[in-house]
N, C-alpha and C positions, 0 to 999 in steps of 0.2 A: 360286201355285200357276201353270204355268206349261203351255201346250198341247204341250211337247216333251216333258215331264217328266210328265204324268199323261193318261191314256186320255183319249179325247173322251169315253167315257161318263162317266168319274169328273168330268172337267169341266164336264159338262153337270147330272150330279146337283151337284153345289155351286153353281152355277149359280143352278138354281133354288129353294136352300135361301136367297139371298141370300149367298152367300159373297164378301167383298169381293174376293180375292186372283181368284178365277175372272171375277168381273166385270169388272177390271182386265185379266187378261189377254184376253179379249174384246174390249173395248176397244182394246187393243195391238192387236191383230190384225188389228183392222179399221177401224181410224179413218182411218187416211192418204190408204190407196185411194178410201174414201168422201168423203173431203175433195175427191181430185181428181173423183171420178165426179161431186158435187155442181156443182164449180167449175166442169167442161167442159159442164154442163148451163147453167145460170145466168151463168157469167160474171161471178162476185162472190165474192169470196173471204172476207171476211166471211160473207156472207150464209149461203153454202155452209158455213162452220165451225159457225154457230149450228143450220141445219136437222138437220146430222149429229148434233149435241148435242141437240136435239131428239128425233129418230129413237132413239138411245138410251134416252132416258129413256121414250119408249114402247116399247122393248124390254123394260127393266126390269119395266114396269107389265106385259109380258104373258109374262114368262119362263117360266109353268107353260107355257105355250102350246107349246115348243117339245123336242125332243127328239133332235134331231141338231144338228150345226154348220151341217151345209147350209141345214137350217131357216132358223135363227139370220141366216148368210148372205141369204140369200133374202130372210128380212124387212128386211133392213137396207136393201139396195137396191131392193126395194119403196116401202118406206117414205120411203125418200132421194129416188126419183123423185118418187112423189105430192106430197113437199113442195113440189119442186120447179118440178113444175108449178102447183101454187097461187100459189106467189108470184110465179113468169111471170105469171099468170092477172092479178093483182092488181095487176101494177106500171102506172101509172098511164096512164104512156106509154109503148106496147108499141111499142118498132121492129120493121123488118120482120124482123129477123132475130130476134126476141122471139118474132115471129106462128112464122116458119118452124119455129123449135123447138120451139115447142108443136104444131104441127100432127106435126111428127117423133116427139115422145114420145109423140101419143096415137093414132097410126096404124103409126108404123113400127117393128116390134118388134124389127126387126134393128140398127136404130140404138141401142138402148139396150143390147141385148148387144153393142156390137162399145166401146159405152164402159166396159161392166161387164169386159172381158177386156184393156181399157187400162188398168184400174185396177188389176186383180189383177197383170197382170205386172209394174204398176211396182213394186209390192209385192216381188217377187222382185228388182229392181235394187236399192231402198233397202235392203232386208236385205244385198244383196251389199255394201255400201255399207260396212255397220259390220264389215265383216270384212276392209276393207283394214288394211295395217299402220298403225302410229299416226300418223306424221309424212304418209302419203299421204291418210289418211281427215283430216283435220286440213287439209291444203292444199286437199283437193276441197270441203270444206263451207265452208271461207274462201272458195273463188272462188263455189260457184254457191248459199250461201245467205248469205253475208254480202255477196257481190257487191265482195268486194274487189278491186283490180288487183294484178297480177304484184309490180309493186313494192313495192304496198302491203304484200303477204303476207311476200315478201322481209325488208324494215325488219321487220316485225313479228315476225318467227322468226328474224331474224337470221343469215339463210343469203342465200346469191345468186340471183337472176331465174331464173339457167341451172338452178339446183337446182329453183323453184317448177316451171317448165314442166317439166321430167323427170319429176318425182315426178307431175304433171297427168295427163301421158301416160300414165304407168303405174299411174294408176287409171284412167286412162277402157280402158286393155288391160285390165288386171283384172279388171274389172264383165263388156265385150263376150266375155272368154275364158270366164267364169264362166256367163255368159248360154247361150255354145255349147255347154258339157260339160251344158245342163239338156237339150240336143235341140231349143232351139229359135233352131237355125241359123237360117231364112228371115225372124225376128221381128230379129234381133239387132239392124243398123243402126237397124231403126224404134225397138227399145227404147232404145238411147240416145239419140236424137235426141227423142223424147218425153221423156225421164228429164230430158234437161238443161232444157227447158222447163216441165214440172212442178216441176225444184228452184227456178225462182226464182219460183215460186208460194208456196212456205213460208212 
């Protein structure tokens, strides 16, 4: 089951019944941005992923309580936020930055909302990467996921260094163009910069 192929109502109904495809669909459509959200709060990749996995387990236990995807998403972000807050409060040696983030998480709702917005915007960019032509997507991921150098990629794919550079530039241009077409002009520059930061965290 995929949210693009089935109505939201059908997806929710299947999810409540414990349908594995529905569960997988909701997981796929929320996992990466929740990890980014959690990572931005606690600055710990492994713990962030563990927190998000635990959040999904909590969701499954309460799956009969939700009637819309919006409710599910709201629960996922709230539960992740609370788990991150608990994690920070139980860190034995709290740094000044830990204390500041705890304060913001407890007192500044705009701070949390800005983190959620960034996470959701990044999902749009990650989706666009999957629509790149095969060679462009491959080069993009080798650069920003595997962190290979231009020369290493050229050798690995048996192409020239110039080709790697051109395809990288075209990939970034394609993503930027796709973002602009979605009416997010004012955020486009920030999108790309944030995405490049995020991709190093995966």
